[in-house]
N, C-alpha and C positions, 0 to 999 in steps of 0.2 A: 632495745633488748632488756628483759629483767633482772636485775640482778640474783647472782647466785646464792644459795642458800636460804632462800625465803620460805618460811616454815609454813605457808599456806599454799605456795607453790607444790613443794614437796608432799604435803598431806594429799592436794588434788592427785599428785601423780600416783602415788602409792595405792590411790582409791581404784585407781585402774586395774590394779592387782585383784583388789578389791571384788570387783566386778569381774573379772573374766575368769579368775582362778574355782568359781561355781562350774562351771565347764569340765574343768582340771579334773575337781574331786569326784563332782556327779557322773559326769558323761566318760569321761576314760577310766576312771579310779574304783567306782564303785558301783553303784545302780545300774547302770546301761550295761557293763559287762556282766553283770549276774544275769538281768533280765536276759541279756541277748543268749547268755550258754543257756539259761532254764527252756526259751523257748526253741532252742536248738538241738535242746536234749537229746543225747545220744541215744536213751532209750524209746525213745518216741521216732527220731526220721534217723540213727545210725550216727548223728555228730558231721552227716555233710550236709551242705546246702549247695544249692543249685543256683548260680549267680549268673544272669544272663546268656544261659547253655551250658557254662560250664560247673564242673562240682570241686569245692573244695572241703577241707576240714573247715568245722564250722570259726576254731579261733584262729586258725590261719588268714582266711578271708577277712577277716577285722583286720589281723597284720597287714595285709595285702593291701586294703581299702587305707588305711591311716600312710602307710608307706608312699602310695600313691598321692593323696593328699597330699604330703609335706614334701614331693617333688615337684607339685604343681606350684607350692608357695617358693622354693628354692628357683624356682624359674619366672617366676613373678616378679619377685621384689627386687630384684637389681631394675627392671623397666619403671616400678611404679616407685623404688624409692628418689631414681632420676629426676622424676616428675615432681616428687618432693622438693628435692634439694632445690630444682629450677624453679619452682614457684614459693617455694616456702610454705607448701599448705599440707606438711606432714598431718597435721590433726585430721584432715578431712580424709585421709587414707586409714587412719585410726577408728572412725566414726563408719566408714565403709567397713571395714571389716568386722566392727562390733557387731552391725546391725546384720550381717552377711552369716554370722555366727549365731546372735540369739535367735533370730529366725530358725534357722535350720534345726537348733535345740529345739523349737516351739514344735515343728513340725513332725517331731520324733515323735511327739505323741500319739501320734498314727500307727507308729509301729507293731505290726505282728506278723507272722510268719508270712501271710498272704501279700505284704507289703514290703516284703525282706528285701530287695532291688532298691525300690525309690529310696526306701530308707536309710538303707546301706550308703545312699549317693548324700542324702540328708548327714548323715553322720562324719562323710567325709568333708562335705562341706563347712561344717560345724568346726572341723580340725584346722580349716583352712583359715577360717574367720579367726580363730583362738591364736594361731601361728603368726597369721597375716599382720595382725595388730601391734604383736607385742614388738615388732621390729622396730616399730614407731615411737613405739613406746618406750624400749630400749634406749634409743637414741636423744630421746630427751634428758639421759642422766648425767652428760657431760658439760649440758647446756643448765642443768637446775642445779648440780652442786659440784662444788672445787674440787680438786684433786685430794685436798685431804680428808672430805666429807664423802666421799663416793661408794666407800664401802658401808659405811654405815646407812647411807640412804638406798643403797642396793638390797640392803637386809631389811630395812623398815617397808620397802615394796613386799618383798616375800612375805614377810610377817605380816602383814596387812592381809594378801593372798591367803596364807593359812586361817586367820581368825574369822574373814568374812566366808570362804569355803564352807568352814566346818560349822560356821553359825545355819547356814543354808541346808548342809548335810542334816544336819539336828531335826530342822522342820521338815526335810524329807525321809529322815529315819523316823519319825512321829507317823507321818500317814501312811509308810511303809510296813510299820509294826503295828500300829491301832486300826488302820484300815477303816476308818470311820465313814459315816455317812454309806455304808452299805458297800463299802468298796471291794476288790478283792486285791491281791498284791500285786498283780499285773497292771492294773489301773493305777494302783497308787503310784508304781513304777513310772508308768506313762506320764503321770502328772506330774513327777520329780522333774523331768524334762521340759515340762512346759513354764515349771517354776523355775528354772534355769535359766530360760530366756527371758523372761519377765526381769530376775535378779542384773542379770548381766547389762541389758542396756538400763533399766534402771541406774544404777550405779554408776555407771559410764558416764551419766551426763555429769556429776560434779568434775571429772578431768577436761571432760569437753567443753565446764563453761570457763573453766579457769586455767588450762593451762595456754600458753602461748600456741598460737599456728605455727611456729616456725618462720626462719629467718632465709629469702629470697637469694639464689646463689648464681643466678643466670647470667653473670659474667664468666664464672669458670666453665660453665659447659657451651662448647663450640660445637658439639655435634646434634642430631635430633635425639629427643627424650626416648625414642623408641627402642635406637640403639646405644644411648647416652650410659644406659643403665650401666650394660655389659663393658661397653669403655672405660667408667668410672670404677667399675672392679679392678678391670686392668689395670687401671692408674692407683687406687690403692695397693694392689698387689706388689706393684713397682716400688711404693713409697716401703711397703712390709719391708721387702727384699733388703732395703737398705738400715733396717731396724734389727737388730740380729736378736734381742729379747722376745719381739714380738712375731718374728720367722719361728722361733722355734716353740712358743707357745702355741701357736694355734692349731699343730700339727697335735701335739699333745689333746688340747681341749677337744680336736674334732675325734680321735679314737675315745677317749673317756665315754665323749656323750654318747656315742655309738650305745653305751652300756646304761648310762644313768636314763636316758629318754628311755630308750627301750624296756627298762624295768621297771618303770614310772607307769606305763601307758599299758604290761602286759600281768602287773600284779596281781590285780581282781583275775584276772581270766584263769592264772596259774593256779590260785589257790582255787577257785571254782571247780575246774576241770581235773587238776590234780591231787587236791584234796575234798573236795564235794563240799566245800563251806557254803550254806545258805547265805540267804541276804544279810542276815541279822549278822551273822558272824564275819562277813565280807566288810560291811558297813563298819563295824565296832574295830576291827585290823586298821580299815584307813584312816579312822579317826584318831585311832593311837598314833599313827604313820603323822597326820599333821599336826596334830597337838604337840608332839615331841620335834616335830621340825620349827615349830614356832619357836622353841628353845634353840633348837641347832643353828640357823641362822645366824641368831646374836651371837653365841658361844663364836662360831666361826670366825666373825668378824671382830671379837676380841684378841683371838688366838693369831688373827694375822695382824693385828697391831703390834703384836709382841713378837712375833716368830716368823714375820712376812707372808705375803699371800701362797708362793711357789711351793715352799716349804709344807703349810698347812694343807695345800691341795692335796700335795703327794700323799702325805698321812690317809687324807680321806679315801684317794683311791685304791688306797692299800685296803683301805677297811670293805671297799666296794667289793675289792676280788675275793675275800672271807665271804662276802653276803651271795653270793654266787655260787659259790662253792658250797655254802651253807643250804641254798636253794634246790639245788641238785640232789643232798641227802636228808630232806624233809620232810617226813611223812606222818608228824601229825598238828595240828592247830594250835598244841602250846609251842610246839617250836617254830610253828611261822608266826605267831604274834611274839616272841622274842626275836625274831629276824625281824619282823616290821619295827618294833620299837630301834634295832639298830638301821635299818634304812629311814626311817624319820629323822635319827641325829644327823645324818649324813646328806640326806638329801636336798634339805635347804640350804645349808651349808656352801655344798659343792655348786649348788647354782648360782647363788647370792653371790660366793667369791669369785666364781669364775665371769659374771658377766662384770663385776668391780674391777677386776686385775684388765681384764681386757679394755675398759673404758680408760683406766692409769697407765695403762701403756701406749694409747693411741694419740697422736698430737691434740692436745686442749686449746679450747677458743677456736675452732675453727668453726666456719660457718654448715659446712657439708658431712656432719658429724653423722646425719642418714646412712650416706655411704658406708663410711667407714663398719656402722652398724647393720646395714646389708652385709657385708664382707662376712661379719661376725655369724650373722642368723642364716645367712645361704650355708656357711660351713655346718652351724649348727643342724639346720633343715637336713640338709645331703648324709649328714652321722644319722638321722632318726630313719632318714630310708635304708641306708644301709643296714642298720641296726634293726628295724624291724621286716625286712623283708629276709633276710639272713635267721632270724629269729623265727617268722612264720615258715622259712621252705624248709627249716631242720623240723620242727612239728610238723607237716607236711608228709614230710620223706620218712619219720621215726616216727609219727603218731604220739610223741611225747615232748612236753613241754622241758621236762628238766636237761636233754641233752642240747637245748636251744641255751640254755641258762650257763653251761661250760663255753658255749661261744662267746657268751659279753666275756666270759671270762679273761679271753683271749686279749680281747679289744681292752680290756682293765690293764691287763699286764702292759700294753704297747703303750696304754698313756703312762705309765707310771715310769716305764722306763725312759720316755722321752723326760718327763716334768724332774727326772733326777740328773738328766743330761743338763735340762735349761739351770736347773739349780747350781752346780757348777759353773754356768756359763756368768751366773748373776752374782756369784761369791767372785770370780775375778774381775767382773765390772765394778765393784763396790757398791752393786744397787740389791743385794741381798732382800731388804723389805719390799720391794715390792711386792 
């Protein structure tokens, strides 16, 4: 096993975030949502799309496809992490999901209204590739960083992701705005999808070459590896039940993740549909979010050193509640730009701090960290499924994404209440700075 806190290893690990965050920014947050709303324009086809014989509100279909993709990931990950722990080859699974995601992004180059059904399948596969690779990426954190360094290393990963994605976004921004070589905005948008796939797989070779492949743990696996993943999750849960702080933290994480992850996935669609923003305004807005998020991740890491992870998480979740309320009442682009700045400040912080808090709360120096992080990621993916499905359902029923934003507010309130109860528990246990 490599020694922890090796700078070269940590840098290579962070480059995985650099590589795949381009998908998160271009495909889920900016150019793809704007392109998708444009080709399913309510003025042209009534804002309704047909997907294998069933009609949906255009943005609701996008939410449902993402919810289905994350449900697939939640079901697959226990099996895959069991295999990874058994054979010590989690890097192979990182590679598999990366190739799946990158190729699927490339296939979106052929997306138009006539290929809607096939393209939405590739859209879902790209989401599976992105989220599937992340569980194995996350599981490296306790392996490469000591307990006292995990907040900083986690923040470094997200910071690399924000910087890398902004660089590619600016390149795509150039093509969409300037439309060189006789391109239209539509063809420039589709070129961006192809560039994401190339960027994703290209930079992912840095961690693929440098990161260790993982440590075999066959002795602790007495079941077949297909059933073993779910048995391992049960084993992890039995351990969690004897860890009072972690047992309280996970439900809080689940509820506020329903809100955080959903907002990140639907923000661009909300701006395009509810406020009528064009591609230029959308890209500018998301760039604001990403740039502010770079500082946000670092700021939250420093605040957690001083005040403790749980207390800072509670502060951040309270801000997210105000964001949801603000989204409901937002009617102008300026108001949305201000809201985007606030989202950027707390977005990177809550993701980075959530991951490092969990990493610090699980047993350290265990060979099967992939199983513990499988539990974490399954909880997160199920939160996304619940958040995206409820957001899409309210949008489908009421025709307004503003009403959906209020539903997310409820999830944050529940998460905040659970965090405050956890804060009391940590004070009694004398581990407030966890």
